[in-house]
N, C-alpha and C positions, 0 to 999 in steps of 0.2 A: 829375312825379315826379323827385326828385333823389336824390343819394347820401347825404344827411344823414338819419340816423335820427330819427324823432319819437317821441312817447310811446307810440305803438301798436306800434312795432317791438320785436322781441326781439333783443337784441344778444348774440352768442356770442363769448366770449373763447377764443382758442386758446393753449394752454400747451404748451411744448416747449423743447428745447434748440436754440439757434441755433448750429450747429457752425461756421458761417462766422465769426460774430462771436467765438466762443470762440477759434478759430484766430487771428483777427486780434489779439485781446487778448493771447494768449500770444506771438505773433510780435513784437508791439510791446513787451511787458514784458520778455521774456527776451532778445530780440535787438535791441531798440531800433530795430526796423524795418530792420535791416541784413541784406539777403539773403545776403551772403557769410558773415556770422557764422552764419546759420541753416544754410547748406550745410556749413560747417566743423564745426558741432556734429553735424549729421547724419552726416557722414563719421566722426567719432570714435565715435559710438554704433554705427555699422555695423561698424567695426573691432573694437570690443569684442564685439559679437554674433558676428562671424565667428570670433574667437579662442575664445570660449566654445563655439560649435557644433563647432568642430574638436576641441577638448579632450574634449567630451562624446562625440563620435563615436569618438574614440580609446579612451575608457574602455569604451564598449559593444563595440567590436571586440575589445579585450583580453578582456573578459568572455565574449564568444562563443567565442573560441579556447580559453579555459580550460575553459568548460563542455563544449565538444566533446571536448577531451582527456580530461576526467574521465568523460564518458559512454562513451567508447571503453574506458577502463580498467575501468570497472564492468562493461561488457559482456564484456570478456575474462576478468575475474575470475569472472563468473557462468558463462561457458562452461567455465572450468577446473574450477569446483566441480561442474558437471554431469558433465563427463568423469570426474572423480575418483569421483563417486557411482556412475556407471555401471560403472567399473572395479571398485569395491568390491563392487557387486552381483554382477558376474560371478565375481569371485574367491570370493565367499562362497556363492553359491547355484547357480551353473551347473556344478558338478562332479557328474556323475551318480553317481560312486563314493563321494561323501562322505556321511556320516551325521550328521544333526543331533543331536548328543549333548545339546545344550541342551534340545531338545524332549523327548528321552528322559527327562531328569532331571525335567522338569515333569510328564510322565505318571507317573513313578515316585512323585512326591509325592501325586498324586491317588489312586493305588492303595492308599495307606496308610490306616489307620483312625484318622486324626488330623485333625480339622477345621482345626487350625492349619496343617498341611501343605497342605490344600486351598486355604486362603486365600493362602498363599505361592505356590502353583502358579499361581493365577489372576493374581496381581499380576505374577509373572514373565512370564506369557504376554502380559499387557497391555503390558509394557515391550517385549517382543519384537515385538508388533504395531506399536507406534509406530516402532521401528527399521526395520521392514519398509516402512512407509509413507514414512519419511524417505528410504530408499534408492530407493523407487519415484518420488520426486519430489513427493510431496504436501507442501504448505506449511501452516503454522499454528503458533501459539505452544504449543498443547497438542494432545493426540490428538483431543480433541473437536472442535477447530477443523479439523483435518485431515479428520475424517470429515464435517463439515458441508460442506466444499468438494469432497467426492467426488461422482462421478456414477454412478448405478446402472447406466448403460449400459456403463461401462468398469470398474466395480467391482461385479460381480454378487453378491458375498457381503457387500455393505455392511450389510445388515440384521443379518447374523450378527455382524459387527464391532461394531455399535451395541449389540446385546443383551449381548454378552460384556463390552463396556466398561462397561455399566451395572452389571453384577454387581461388577466391580472397584471402581466408585465407591461402591457400597453397603458393600463391605468397608473401603474407605479412610475413608469419611466417618462411617459408623454405628459401625464398630468391632466390638467383641465383642457388641454388641446385635443385630447382624445374624445371623440364624439361617441358616447355610449347611449344607445337607445334602449328602451324597455324591452324590445324584442330580443336584442342581443344579450341583455342581462338575463332574461328568462331562459334563453337557449344555453347560456353558459352555466347557469345553476342546474339545468337539466343534465348537462354533461357531468357536473360534479356529483349529482345525485346518482347517476348510473355507476360511477366509481364507488361511492359509499355503499351502495347496495351490493356490489360485488364483494366488498370486504366485510360485509355484515354490520356496517356502522348503523345503517337504517333498516 
């Protein structure tokens, strides 16, 4: 038995890249077999890579410093806004001898025998509710979003706020076609009042 295949043998052909031959070809074509030329070219490319890497690292470093400064500035601005909101809350609602004349005016509207006055009273109470939640730190583009982000554990009158806000939406979106009775207006104002008492507005 010899190494020469006959007609009964299956011959397998192996295909692939001969990296050694490829390197030798490039070495001979690009550098004409000159090892010093190859090393010199390699040194040039390494220098270019080093310069590029240093430049890129510098850009990333400057970007990091800028981002860190901006992050600190935003944090300080948020803290300042929070302190200002807390101060406004204290000045507006933490005076035991003060009387909320705004709420008195709203109640006065509901006591009138005029459906249009009831509508205005509910709309004004809804605006007052949104301001109250803003001062309490609730976030959202609208009052609805603020209520969605609230937690019943820390906002025990949340359901009252929702029900009162729904009546306001009916008034705003349906308009005069929405039948508002004095009983519903009074019940809605009572819901608003529960919320305001929870937050210390009244």
